[in-house]
C-alpha positions in Angstrom: 112.1 64.6 151.3 110.2 67.7 150.1 111.8 71.1 150.7 109.2 73.8 150.4 108.0 77.0 152.0 104.3 77.7 152.3 102.3 80.6 153.7 98.6 80.2 154.5 96.7 83.5 155.0 93.1 84.2 155.9 90.9 85.8 158.6 89.8 84.5 161.9 87.3 81.6 161.6 88.5 80.4 158.2 90.6 77.5 159.6 94.1 78.7 158.9 95.3 77.1 162.2 93.4 73.8 161.5 95.0 73.8 158.0 98.4 74.3 159.4 97.9 71.3 161.7 96.6 69.3 158.8 99.8 70.1 156.8 101.8 69.0 159.9 100.0 65.7 160.0 100.5 65.1 156.2 104.2 66.0 156.5 104.6 63.6 159.5 102.9 60.8 157.6 105.2 61.5 154.6 108.3 61.4 156.8 109.0 65.1 156.1 110.1 67.6 158.8 107.9 70.6 159.2 108.2 73.7 161.4 105.6 76.4 161.5 104.8 79.8 162.9 101.3 81.2 163.4 100.3 84.8 163.6 96.8 85.2 165.1 96.3 89.0 165.4 92.7 89.7 166.1 91.6 86.3 164.9 88.6 86.1 167.2 87.2 89.2 165.5 87.8 88.2 161.9 91.3 89.7 161.8 94.3 88.5 159.9 95.6 85.1 160.6 98.7 83.6 158.8 100.8 80.6 159.1 104.3 80.0 157.8 105.2 76.4 157.1 108.7 75.1 156.2 108.9 71.5 155.1 112.3 69.8 154.8 114.8 70.4 157.6 114.8 74.2 158.0 115.9 75.8 161.3 113.7 78.9 161.6 109.9 78.9 160.8 109.7 82.4 159.5 109.5 83.0 155.8 111.2 86.2 154.6 110.1 88.4 151.7 110.2 86.7 148.4 111.0 83.2 149.8 107.6 81.4 149.8 107.2 78.8 147.1 103.4 78.6 147.7 100.8 81.0 149.0 97.4 79.8 150.0 95.0 82.8 150.4 91.7 81.9 152.0 90.4 85.5 151.9 91.3 87.7 148.9 91.4 90.8 151.2 94.5 89.2 152.9 96.6 89.1 149.7 98.1 92.6 150.3 99.3 91.5 153.7 101.2 88.4 152.5 101.9 88.9 148.8 105.4 90.2 149.4 106.4 86.8 150.9 105.9 84.9 147.6 108.9 84.4 145.4 108.9 85.5 141.8 107.1 82.8 139.8 105.8 81.2 143.0 102.4 79.5 143.1 99.5 81.5 144.4 96.2 79.8 145.2 93.5 82.3 146.1 89.8 82.2 147.1 88.5 84.9 144.8 85.3 85.4 142.8 86.9 87.8 140.3 90.3 88.4 138.8 92.8 90.1 141.0 95.1 92.5 139.2 98.9 92.7 139.5 99.7 89.0 139.8 101.5 88.5 136.6 104.8 87.6 138.3 103.2 84.5 140.0 101.6 81.3 138.9 98.1 82.2 140.0 95.1 79.9 140.2 91.8 81.3 141.5 88.7 79.5 142.7 85.5 81.0 144.1 85.8 78.7 147.1 83.4 80.7 149.4 80.4 80.6 147.2 81.1 77.0 146.2 81.3 76.0 149.9 78.0 77.7 150.6 76.4 76.1 147.5 77.5 72.6 148.6 76.5 73.2 152.3 80.1 73.3 153.4 80.4 76.8 154.8 83.2 76.0 157.3 85.3 74.2 154.8 86.7 76.9 152.5 90.2 76.0 153.7 89.9 72.4 152.5 88.2 73.4 149.3 91.2 75.7 148.4 93.6 73.0 149.5 91.9 70.3 147.3 92.1 72.8 144.4 95.8 73.3 145.0 96.5 69.6 145.1 95.3 69.3 141.5 98.2 71.5 140.3 101.7 70.3 139.6 104.3 71.5 142.1 102.1 71.2 145.1 104.0 69.0 147.6 101.2 66.7 148.7 98.2 64.9 147.1 94.5 64.9 147.9 95.0 61.2 149.0 97.6 62.3 151.5 95.4 65.0 152.9 92.4 62.6 153.1 94.6 60.1 155.0 95.7 62.8 157.4 92.1 63.9 158.0 91.2 60.2 158.8 93.8 60.3 161.6 93.0 63.7 163.1 90.9 63.7 166.3 87.9 65.6 165.0 84.1 64.8 164.9 83.0 62.5 162.2 80.6 65.0 160.7 83.4 67.6 160.5 85.8 65.0 158.9 83.1 64.1 156.3 82.6 67.8 155.4 86.3 68.4 155.1 86.8 65.4 152.9 83.9 66.5 150.7 85.3 70.0 150.4 88.8 68.6 149.6 87.4 66.4 146.8 85.2 69.3 145.5 88.3 71.5 145.3 90.4 68.8 143.6 87.7 68.1 141.0 87.3 71.8 140.2 91.1 72.2 139.9 91.4 69.1 137.7 88.7 70.4 135.4 90.4 73.8 135.2 93.7 72.3 134.2 92.3 70.2 131.3 
């Protein structure tokens, strides 16, 4: 069983809540226990949204300062709000078009997910593009195949499922190319 703490951060409309539910589906299919906590704030108005995910038999869903193993940041402007949660040498995956200063203490991987999503006509799938990118890196708890399988089982429209899978694969391919 995986034992890992993940924080997902973004703004309203980016799919933080959907991504949390997708992680829950992947964990369930993998036989892992997952508990989560979501903070919505002013999500309807593009405000901060975050989700704390603990995989592997934890009792409380909240992640304290310096405890997150992985931080997925869908909007670079949200990094200051959640950065303190990531442990020293934790993995940070961020949707950013330019280098973000002050991240030397973390294993940081950046991808320009928003412009890539627009370029590939997947504007609502930045969350899956970043997730696919993360799955290409060692230490990420689940694979692209596991996320694809979970997407196949989720009750969503086929058009949305296809876009999410395309974004997942696009992110994975970008991540794989960056690692080489």
